[in-house]
SETOR-950195 format. One record per residue (C-alpha): residue number from 1; residue in three letters; x, y, z. Coordinates in steps of 0.5 Angstrom, whole numbers, plus 500, padded with zeros to 3 digits. Example, Ala and Ser with C-alpha at 12.3 -4.5 7.8 and 13.67 -1.06 7.14 Angstrom:
<sites>
+-----+------+-----+-----+-----+
| seq | type |   u |   v |   w |
+-----+------+-----+-----+-----+
|   1 |  ALA | 525 | 491 | 516 |
|   2 |  SER | 527 | 498 | 514 |
+-----+------+-----+-----+-----+
</sites>
This chain:
<sites>
+-----+------+-----+-----+-----+
| seq | type |   u |   v |   w |
+-----+------+-----+-----+-----+
|   1 |  MET | 500 | 500 | 500 |
|   2 |  ARG | 503 | 507 | 499 |
|   3 |  ARG | 504 | 511 | 505 |
|   4 |  ALA | 503 | 518 | 503 |
|   5 |  LEU | 497 | 522 | 501 |
|   6 |  PRO | 492 | 516 | 501 |
|   7 |  THR | 485 | 520 | 502 |
|   8 |  LEU | 487 | 524 | 496 |
|   9 |  PHE | 489 | 519 | 491 |
|  10 |  THR | 485 | 513 | 493 |
|  11 |  LEU | 478 | 517 | 492 |
|  12 |  SER | 480 | 517 | 484 |
|  13 |  ALA | 473 | 520 | 483 |
|  14 |  LEU | 474 | 526 | 487 |
|  15 |  ALA | 481 | 527 | 484 |
|  16 |  LEU | 478 | 527 | 477 |
|  17 |  ALA | 471 | 531 | 478 |
|  18 |  GLY | 472 | 535 | 484 |
|  19 |  CYS | 478 | 538 | 482 |
|  20 |  GLY | 479 | 543 | 476 |
|  21 |  SER | 485 | 544 | 472 |
|  22 |  GLY | 487 | 551 | 475 |
|  23 |  GLU | 490 | 553 | 468 |
|  24 |  ASP | 488 | 560 | 468 |
|  25 |  GLU | 490 | 561 | 476 |
|  26 |  ALA | 496 | 558 | 475 |
|  27 |  ALA | 498 | 562 | 469 |
|  28 |  THR | 498 | 569 | 473 |
|  29 |  ASP | 501 | 566 | 480 |
|  30 |  PRO | 507 | 569 | 482 |
|  31 |  ALA | 511 | 562 | 483 |
|  32 |  THR | 510 | 561 | 475 |
|  33 |  ALA | 511 | 567 | 472 |
|  34 |  GLU | 517 | 565 | 469 |
|  35 |  ALA | 516 | 558 | 469 |
|  36 |  GLY | 515 | 554 | 463 |
|  37 |  ALA | 515 | 547 | 461 |
|  38 |  GLY | 522 | 546 | 457 |
|  39 |  ALA | 527 | 541 | 455 |
|  40 |  LEU | 529 | 537 | 461 |
|  41 |  SER | 536 | 536 | 462 |
|  42 |  CYS | 537 | 529 | 467 |
|  43 |  GLU | 543 | 525 | 469 |
|  44 |  GLU | 542 | 518 | 470 |
|  45 |  PRO | 539 | 517 | 477 |
|  46 |  PRO | 544 | 514 | 482 |
|  47 |  ALA | 542 | 507 | 485 |
|  48 |  LEU | 537 | 508 | 491 |
|  49 |  PRO | 541 | 508 | 498 |
|  50 |  SER | 542 | 501 | 501 |
|  51 |  ALA | 540 | 502 | 508 |
|  52 |  PRO | 536 | 508 | 509 |
|  53 |  ALA | 537 | 512 | 516 |
|  54 |  GLY | 532 | 511 | 521 |
|  55 |  TYR | 531 | 515 | 527 |
|  56 |  ALA | 526 | 515 | 533 |
|  57 |  ALA | 521 | 519 | 536 |
|  58 |  GLU | 526 | 523 | 541 |
|  59 |  ASP | 530 | 524 | 534 |
|  60 |  LEU | 524 | 529 | 532 |
|  61 |  PRO | 528 | 536 | 533 |
|  62 |  GLU | 525 | 542 | 537 |
|  63 |  PRO | 520 | 547 | 532 |
|  64 |  VAL | 525 | 552 | 529 |
|  65 |  SER | 524 | 559 | 533 |
|  66 |  GLY | 521 | 563 | 527 |
|  67 |  ASP | 526 | 568 | 527 |
|  68 |  PRO | 528 | 569 | 521 |
|  69 |  ALA | 521 | 568 | 518 |
|  70 |  THR | 524 | 564 | 512 |
|  71 |  LEU | 530 | 560 | 511 |
|  72 |  ASP | 533 | 558 | 503 |
|  73 |  ALA | 534 | 551 | 501 |
|  74 |  THR | 536 | 548 | 495 |
|  75 |  LEU | 534 | 541 | 492 |
|  76 |  THR | 539 | 539 | 488 |
|  77 |  THR | 536 | 534 | 483 |
|  78 |  SER | 538 | 529 | 477 |
|  79 |  CYS | 534 | 534 | 473 |
|  80 |  GLY | 537 | 541 | 476 |
|  81 |  ASP | 536 | 545 | 482 |
|  82 |  ILE | 530 | 547 | 485 |
|  83 |  GLU | 530 | 553 | 490 |
|  84 |  LEU | 526 | 553 | 496 |
|  85 |  GLU | 524 | 559 | 501 |
|  86 |  LEU | 521 | 555 | 507 |
|  87 |  TYR | 516 | 558 | 512 |
|  88 |  ALA | 520 | 557 | 518 |
|  89 |  GLN | 515 | 562 | 522 |
|  90 |  ASP | 508 | 559 | 519 |
|  91 |  ALA | 511 | 551 | 520 |
|  92 |  PRO | 516 | 551 | 525 |
|  93 |  GLN | 516 | 544 | 527 |
|  94 |  THR | 516 | 542 | 519 |
|  95 |  VAL | 521 | 547 | 518 |
|  96 |  ALA | 525 | 544 | 523 |
|  97 |  SER | 524 | 537 | 521 |
|  98 |  PHE | 526 | 538 | 514 |
|  99 |  ALA | 533 | 542 | 516 |
| 100 |  PHE | 535 | 536 | 520 |
| 101 |  LEU | 533 | 531 | 515 |
| 102 |  ALA | 537 | 535 | 510 |
| 103 |  GLN | 543 | 536 | 514 |
| 104 |  GLU | 543 | 528 | 516 |
| 105 |  GLY | 543 | 527 | 509 |
| 106 |  TYR | 537 | 523 | 509 |
| 107 |  TRP | 534 | 524 | 502 |
| 108 |  GLU | 541 | 523 | 498 |
| 109 |  ASP | 540 | 519 | 492 |
| 110 |  SER | 533 | 518 | 494 |
| 111 |  ARG | 528 | 518 | 488 |
| 112 |  CYS | 522 | 522 | 487 |
| 113 |  HIS | 517 | 516 | 486 |
| 114 |  ARG | 510 | 519 | 485 |
| 115 |  LEU | 507 | 524 | 480 |
| 116 |  THR | 500 | 526 | 478 |
| 117 |  THR | 497 | 529 | 473 |
| 118 |  GLY | 489 | 528 | 473 |
| 119 |  GLY | 485 | 533 | 477 |
| 120 |  ILE | 491 | 533 | 482 |
| 121 |  PHE | 498 | 536 | 480 |
| 122 |  VAL | 504 | 534 | 484 |
| 123 |  LEU | 511 | 531 | 484 |
| 124 |  GLN | 512 | 527 | 491 |
| 125 |  CYS | 519 | 525 | 493 |
| 126 |  GLY | 522 | 524 | 500 |
| 127 |  ASP | 522 | 516 | 501 |
| 128 |  PRO | 529 | 514 | 501 |
| 129 |  THR | 526 | 507 | 499 |
| 130 |  GLY | 523 | 509 | 493 |
| 131 |  SER | 517 | 505 | 495 |
| 132 |  GLY | 512 | 510 | 497 |
| 133 |  SER | 512 | 507 | 504 |
| 134 |  GLY | 518 | 510 | 507 |
| 135 |  SER | 519 | 514 | 514 |
| 136 |  PRO | 524 | 517 | 518 |
| 137 |  GLY | 521 | 513 | 524 |
| 138 |  TYR | 518 | 519 | 527 |
| 139 |  GLY | 511 | 523 | 526 |
| 140 |  TYR | 508 | 530 | 527 |
| 141 |  GLY | 502 | 534 | 527 |
| 142 |  ILE | 499 | 538 | 521 |
| 143 |  GLU | 501 | 546 | 521 |
| 144 |  ASN | 499 | 551 | 516 |
| 145 |  ALA | 494 | 548 | 512 |
| 146 |  PRO | 489 | 552 | 508 |
| 147 |  GLU | 482 | 551 | 510 |
| 148 |  THR | 480 | 552 | 503 |
| 149 |  GLY | 484 | 546 | 501 |
| 150 |  MET | 487 | 550 | 495 |
| 151 |  TYR | 495 | 549 | 494 |
| 152 |  PRO | 497 | 554 | 489 |
| 153 |  ALA | 503 | 552 | 483 |
| 154 |  GLY | 510 | 552 | 487 |
| 155 |  THR | 507 | 550 | 494 |
| 156 |  LEU | 511 | 545 | 498 |
| 157 |  ALA | 507 | 541 | 502 |
| 158 |  MET | 508 | 535 | 507 |
| 159 |  ALA | 505 | 528 | 505 |
| 160 |  ARG | 502 | 524 | 510 |
| 161 |  THR | 497 | 518 | 511 |
| 162 |  ALA | 490 | 519 | 514 |
| 163 |  ASP | 493 | 520 | 521 |
| 164 |  PRO | 494 | 527 | 522 |
| 165 |  GLU | 500 | 526 | 526 |
| 166 |  SER | 504 | 522 | 521 |
| 167 |  ASN | 508 | 528 | 517 |
| 168 |  GLY | 515 | 525 | 517 |
| 169 |  GLY | 520 | 525 | 511 |
| 170 |  GLN | 515 | 525 | 505 |
| 171 |  PHE | 513 | 531 | 501 |
| 172 |  PHE | 510 | 534 | 495 |
| 173 |  VAL | 511 | 540 | 490 |
| 174 |  VAL | 505 | 543 | 487 |
| 175 |  TYR | 506 | 544 | 479 |
| 176 |  GLU | 499 | 546 | 478 |
| 177 |  GLU | 494 | 550 | 482 |
| 178 |  THR | 491 | 544 | 486 |
| 179 |  MET | 484 | 543 | 490 |
| 180 |  LEU | 486 | 538 | 496 |
| 181 |  PRO | 481 | 535 | 501 |
| 182 |  THR | 481 | 538 | 508 |
| 183 |  ASP | 478 | 532 | 511 |
| 184 |  GLY | 483 | 530 | 517 |
| 185 |  GLY | 486 | 537 | 517 |
| 186 |  GLY | 489 | 538 | 510 |
| 187 |  TYR | 496 | 538 | 508 |
| 188 |  SER | 502 | 542 | 511 |
| 189 |  ILE | 505 | 547 | 507 |
| 190 |  PHE | 512 | 549 | 509 |
| 191 |  GLY | 515 | 553 | 503 |
| 192 |  GLN | 515 | 555 | 496 |
| 193 |  VAL | 519 | 554 | 490 |
| 194 |  THR | 522 | 560 | 488 |
| 195 |  GLU | 526 | 557 | 482 |
| 196 |  GLY | 526 | 551 | 478 |
| 197 |  LEU | 518 | 550 | 478 |
| 198 |  ASP | 519 | 549 | 470 |
| 199 |  ILE | 523 | 543 | 472 |
| 200 |  VAL | 517 | 540 | 475 |
| 201 |  GLN | 513 | 542 | 470 |
| 202 |  ALA | 517 | 539 | 464 |
| 203 |  LEU | 517 | 532 | 468 |
| 204 |  ALA | 509 | 532 | 469 |
| 205 |  GLU | 509 | 534 | 461 |
| 206 |  GLU | 513 | 527 | 460 |
| 207 |  GLY | 508 | 523 | 464 |
| 208 |  THR | 508 | 517 | 468 |
| 209 |  GLU | 510 | 510 | 467 |
| 210 |  GLY | 505 | 507 | 463 |
| 211 |  GLY | 501 | 513 | 462 |
| 212 |  GLY | 496 | 513 | 467 |
| 213 |  SER | 494 | 519 | 471 |
| 214 |  ASP | 498 | 517 | 478 |
| 215 |  GLY | 505 | 513 | 478 |
| 216 |  ALA | 512 | 514 | 477 |
| 217 |  PRO | 515 | 519 | 473 |
| 218 |  ALA | 516 | 517 | 466 |
| 219 |  GLN | 523 | 521 | 466 |
| 220 |  PRO | 526 | 518 | 473 |
| 221 |  VAL | 528 | 524 | 478 |
| 222 |  SER | 532 | 523 | 484 |
| 223 |  ILE | 534 | 528 | 490 |
| 224 |  LEU | 542 | 528 | 490 |
| 225 |  SER | 542 | 533 | 496 |
| 226 |  VAL | 538 | 538 | 500 |
| 227 |  ASP | 542 | 544 | 503 |
| 228 |  VAL | 538 | 549 | 508 |
| 229 |  ASP | 541 | 555 | 510 |
| 230 |  SER | 541 | 556 | 517 |
+-----+------+-----+-----+-----+
</sites>
């Protein structure tokens, strides 16, 4: 069973009938003002980690102070760099965990295992096992989830199971405006893409393996490293 966003993706009727494409809104969103799908330049993804790191509940770091209110981060991927702004003030626990796992090298050589292209438009990453069921070994609650369920293009948010305390290591990038269910509390927004959204959009244009609306990206992409500015 796939771990992340189960409510979202098992209810295929909701995904297809309850969500619009958002193309008009996304076209004017600041996160996509300079973005546009183009030719990808990807290197061969590395092999998955043979023994992903594991942690315990006591390893969950304390929330960041929120001063400064935002932090910069870089996802170095096999298809190029994606620059991020992290919302330290609005999602202090999520950002603390993200920074901790980045420093630990938790995501090095991990595959982005899931792309959705029908009604819900996200690229999901953050599982070193590449299976969609991996976790760092600890969990925490939801922060900064929009009451409307609207996630603009460029949004960086946490994936979870139906358990609202199951936020951990998996996250997703929204590449086109998407409406997500609010049942169970929604999904934590902890940042946004400031550069490189065009990479995610180009990956989405390539579609999924097998041509479905939910599956592994047809163009494999891996996170090589994650750096968070302190």
